[in-house]
N, C-alpha and C positions, 0 to 999 in steps of 0.2 A: 958615887952609883945612883943614887938617886937624882942627884938633877942629872945626870945621862938619861934616866928614864922620861923623867918631866921634859927632858927637852924633846926624847924621841918622838912621846904625844903630844907637845905643842906642835912638832913640827909634822908630824901625821895630819893632824886636825887640819891647820893650814894648808898640808896641800889638798885635801877632802875638800875644802870649800873652795880652793880655786879652782879643783878640779869640777865642782857642780857649775859655779858661776860663770867657768868656762864652757860646758857644754850645751848648758841655757839654750834654746832657742829664742831666737828675738822675736816678740809678739807682733802678730800683723793687727796694726789697727783694726777694730771692728768699724764698718761702714754702717752706717742704718740709713735707708732709705726714706728719702722724705714721706712725712704721713702721707696719706693720701688725702685728699679734701673732698670732705663731705658735701655732700649739696645740702643747702638750709632746706630746712623741711618746708615742703608746701603750704602755703597757709589755707586753715581747713575753715568750712564754715560751722559754725555752731549748730551745734544736733537740732533738733528739730524737738520743740515740744513736745511733751505727749499729747496726745488728742484729749482735749477737754470733753466730760462725758456727763450725761445726764443724771444725777442722784436725787436720792428720795431721803430729805431732811427730818420726816418725821410721818409720825401715823397715829394720830386718836382716834378712841372710840368714845361714843355718847349716843344718848337717845333725843337730842336734840340738835339742831344744826341751823347756821345762821345763811344769811343771801349771800356772803361769802365764802361760803364751804367749808368754815372753821366749825370745829366742835366750839360750842359754849363753856360746857362743863364738863372736862373727860372724868370718864369712868369707865370701872372694869366689873361691875356687879350689875346684871339686869335685872328687869321685871319678868317672867313670861309673855306678859303679854307686851312689853315694848317692841320699838321700830328700832334697830340697832344701824348707827352711821358709822362708818369709819372717812378722817379727815385724811387727805395724802396729801403733803407738801412736797413737791418737784422741784427742781429749776436746771436750767443746762442747758447748752448750746444744740442741742439735738432734740426731736420730734423721739415720741416713743410710742409705747405701749403699756401701760398700767394695770395689772391684772389684781383682782380679788380673789381669793381662795378661803371660804368660810368651814369650818371643819367642829362637827360635835368630836371633843377628843375621845367622850366615853365609848360612845358605840363605832369610832373610826369613821365616821361617814362624811363624806362631803356634804354638805347644806346647801351651799350655791359657788358658781364661779360668775365671774364680769371680767372683761376687757373693756379698758377704754382706749382710745388713741388719746396724747398730749402734743401741744405743740411746744416749741423750745420757749426756751423763758422760764420763770417762775410763775409757777403752776398750784392751785390746791385744788383735787379732784374728789369727791363726794361716790362713797358708795354706801348702798345701803342694804339689808335685809327685812324682813316681817314675815311673821305666823301669824295669820288671823285667829286660828284656833289654838295660839300659844305656845313659845317654846318649849321643850321637852326640859327639865333643870338640869344642871349639869357644867364639865369646864368645857369650854371653846376656844378655837382660834383663830387667827385672821391670818393668812398669809399675802403679804403686797411683792408682789413680782415686777419686773421693770425688763422689759426685754425677755421675756423668758425666765427669766434670775432672781429668787429670791431675793429682797432685799432688808426686808423688814419682817417679824412678824411680832405678835400682839396676842396673850394668851387672857380670856376672859371668861367670866362666868355667870349663868342664869339661876336666880334663885326664886 
């Protein structure tokens, strides 16, 4: 009896397998279209280099200046009777306008403003201020601008 049952189970499994294989649809081969040819990218021109600009590389203060417009001995503390010089070094391919704004920090008052046109290339430009009756003691600031934008600031003191 066990043998009949086992035979019956095997026969049923075999018949089921044959039925599944026989009913299975034949798979159609999948045809993939050929990849579209993408054109090679057009050669690009190199990006233009950023425009070079004139820059201010240094600002020195002192109470004496040479024929080359350079400060002999930079200082940041002045006597009330000193003439105060600023030496501004710049370089670049473009001409521009340098401006100096001298301010008494303690009173928040502008002491003097001046602008100078500079040619292209390396330059050293001189600015100066003086007060025959003497500077009030206190803290001061020089703002140097190139074409209207502040590029360097120096603080100094008069004692």
